[in-house]
N, C-alpha and C positions, 0 to 999 in steps of 0.2 A: 395360460395355465398358472395361477398363483401356487406357491408352495403351501403345504400346512403349516408352515410357521410363518406368521404376520412378519416377523423382522426378519426375514431369510430373503435373499435376491437370488435366485435361481441363474445359473451359468448357461448361456445359450455358447453358440458355435460361431467363432471368430473367421475361421477359414478350414477348409479341408483340404489336404497335402495328400496326393498320389503316390507320392514316393519317387526316387529318382535310381533306377538300376545303375549298380556299379560294382567295384571287387576293391578290397583292402587285404591287409595280410599278404600271405604269398598266393593271392590269386581266388581268395574266398569270393563266391559269388554272393550278392546281398543288395537289398533296396535300402537307400538313404532316405530319412524322411526329416529329422533335425541335422542340421548339417549339410543340406542341400542349398541349392539354388534358390528353390522356393521358401525355404525356412532355414537361413544360415544358423539361427539359436533362438532358443525359446528362454530366456534367463531364467532360473539357473542352469537348463539343459543346452550342452554343447552339441549331443550328438544323439542319434537314436537311428539303430541299423536293426533292420529285421533278416534274417538268414532262413533259408528253408531250401532243402534240396534232398533228392533220395539218389543222386549221383554223387560217388564219392570224388569225381575229379572236381566237382565245386566246391569241395570243401576240405579235403583231405589234408592239405598241406598247412591249415589253420594259421594261426597268427604266432609266427615266429618269437624270438625275444626282441624285445622293443621297450624303450623307456618312456616313464610318463612322469611328470611333474604338474601339481598345482590344481589337481580334481579328483573326481571318483568315477571309477568304470563299475558297471552293473550288468552281470550277466545272467539271464535268466533264460533257461531251456523249456522247451515244449516237447522235444523229441530228441533222443540221441545221448551221447555221453561227451563232457568236455573236461580236459586235465589241465589245472593253473598251477603253475610253479614260479615262484619270484625269487631275488636275490635277497630277500629279507628271511628266507628260510619258509616261507608259506608254502602250502602245495597241498592238491586234493583234488577229488573229480567229482563233479555234478552229473545228475542224471535228470530224465524229465521232471518238471516240477521243483527242480531245484534251483538255488540261487547264489552268485559269487559277488562279493561286494567287497571291493577293494578300493581303499584310499591310498592315492600316491603320494601326496602330501611334498616333501622336498626332496623326492625322487625315490624312482622304484624301477626295476627292470624285470618284465615278467613275459611269459607265454601261454598261450591257450591254445592247445592241440586236441583236435576230436580224438577219443578214445574208442575208435571204431573206425573200421576200414569199407564197412557197407552198410545200407539201411539209412533211415532218414534221421536227418539234423536239422532240426529247427530251433529258432529263438531269438533272442533280442541283446544287444549291446546298448546300455545306455551311459553316456558321460554327464555328470553332475558336477557343476564348478563348484571350488571351494571360496569362500570370502578371504578377501587379502590377509586377514591377520590368521588364516589356518593353513595357506598355500604350503607353508615350509613345516608342517607339523609332520610327526612321525607316521612313515607309511603302517598301514595295518590292513587286515584283510578277514573275511567272515563269509563263513561258509555254512548254507544250511539246505539239507536234501529236504525231499518233499515232505516226510512223514514229520518234520520238525516245523512246518508252515501250518497254522491253524488254519481250519475252513469254518467259516462263519454261513452256517444255515440259517438264514435271515427267515424266510417262510419256504414253503415248498416251491421249488422250482426258482429259486436265490440261492446262490451260492458264492461264498467270497473268498478267495486265497488270499489272506492277509501277510504279506511279505514286511512291509516296513510301515510305520503310521498305525493309528487306532481309528478303527471305524466308530460311527456314531453310536453304536450300541456296544462298545468298548474292548472290542477282540481287537490285541495288538499283535503286531508282526513280531519276529525274531530278531531282525535289524534293529539296533537300537544306536542311540547316540550319535545319528548323523546331524551334521551342525544345521543344514538347510530343512530340517524336520519334515523329510520328505513321507509322503502317502504312496504306496506303491499295491494296488489291489488286482486281481487277476478274478474277473466277473463273469458266473455263466446265468443267462436267465432263458427260463424256458419259454416258448412261444406265449406271448400276450402279458411276459409279466414286466416288473418295473422295479426300480430302486431309486431311493432317494439318499444323497449322502452329502454330510457338510464337508467343505473345503475351507482353511482359512482364508480370509479376503486378501492376504499380501503372499499366498501363492500363486504361482503361474501353473495350468494344469493342460492334459489334454487325455483324451481318448485314443486308442488304438484298436481297431476291429480285427479281432483274430477270425472270425468265422460268423456267419450271420450277417445281420444289418441291425443297426439300432437308432433310434429318435431321440434326440437331445432336445428335452423340453425346456423353454424359457418363458418369462412372463410375457412375451410377445409371441409367441408363437413355437415352432419346432423344425429341427433340421435335421437329415437322415445320413448318417455313414456308414457307408458297405464295407464289406470285409477288404482288407488290406489297404486301408485309408486312415489317417490319422487326422482328428479333429481338435484345433484347438480352440480351447476353453476361453469364454471371455469372462469379464468381472464379475463378481459375485462372493457367495459364501456358501452355496449349496449345488449340487446338481443333481436332475432327476431324468433317469434314463429307462427307455422301454425297448423292449425286444420287438422285432417287428413281426411278420408272417411267421417265421421259423425262429429256434431259439438261436442265442447268440453268445458269443464269448469274447470279451474284450479287456483291455488293460484302461484302468486307470489311475492317472499318475499325476503327481502334485509337488510343488517343492517353494520354498520361500524365494522371492526376487531377491536379487543382492544389488540391484541398481549400482553396479561396479563398472570401471571400464575393462574391457577384454582384449588381451593382447594373446594371440594364439599363433603357433608355429608348428604343425604337425603334432606331436604327442605332448608339447609342452603349451599349458594355459596359464598366463598370468594378468597382471593389469597394466604393464607396461612393457615396451620395446626393449629397455634396458635390462628389466628382468629377464626376458627371452633369451637374450644375448649372454647373461650371466648363466640361465639354463644349460644353454648349449657350452659354455666352457667348463662348466662343472661336470657334465655328461663327459666331454671328453677327457677331462682329466680324471675319470674314474672315481668321482665322487656320489655317484649314485650306489 
């Protein structure tokens, strides 16, 4: 199937990633999609974790204070409450539908702790790399609750929560000024509905299916992505996605490819080993 625009090339699927169960922080159970053995990175994305449990033992200890340098962390909640605090004076709590976007830059120490002792906690953490020229920028933090995230109701049965970036119909998310010009959309399609959205050709992108099943159609065919799977998008400048037999909910995320060397060591992501060693010295010297 061709796009309705003659100059567009629809992105298909390069790979489907099932995710790798693991734990992080103080024992939080999660599934890792980017940063896993199957997909070590997807430039500029360094990590994507999905966490979901109604057992407090799986999440209650959260992610105690730890450092970062050289990239951005993005936490998006589907259920529950999460508190952020950092040594740059930022703090806040998000609930379901809220987003926290933190730029670690030259160095920050932060914690993310569930603001609940029971019930369901579910959401995502995404790491987005910074280009070399921005890795030592000042730390920053932005937090937006659900009621500050616009919903574009494109047609009956097609809703887009726009977190960052601008849709092809002009709805812009509240997260502004991110150097990699990301798109981060939470999309709902009722059964049998579809959506076509532009993605800049210099962006890498993926879809993650939260509920249901979707079909990603390209000029050469279509591929299906099921719930709890990540689909890596191929090259192109648009995507056409349809729900299958039931309604579907999924993330559509893309950002500019950096094409720079990546050196990473735990919570530090730089361009060279020497820069990693400097980050460790700076942290140990209390310079974060």
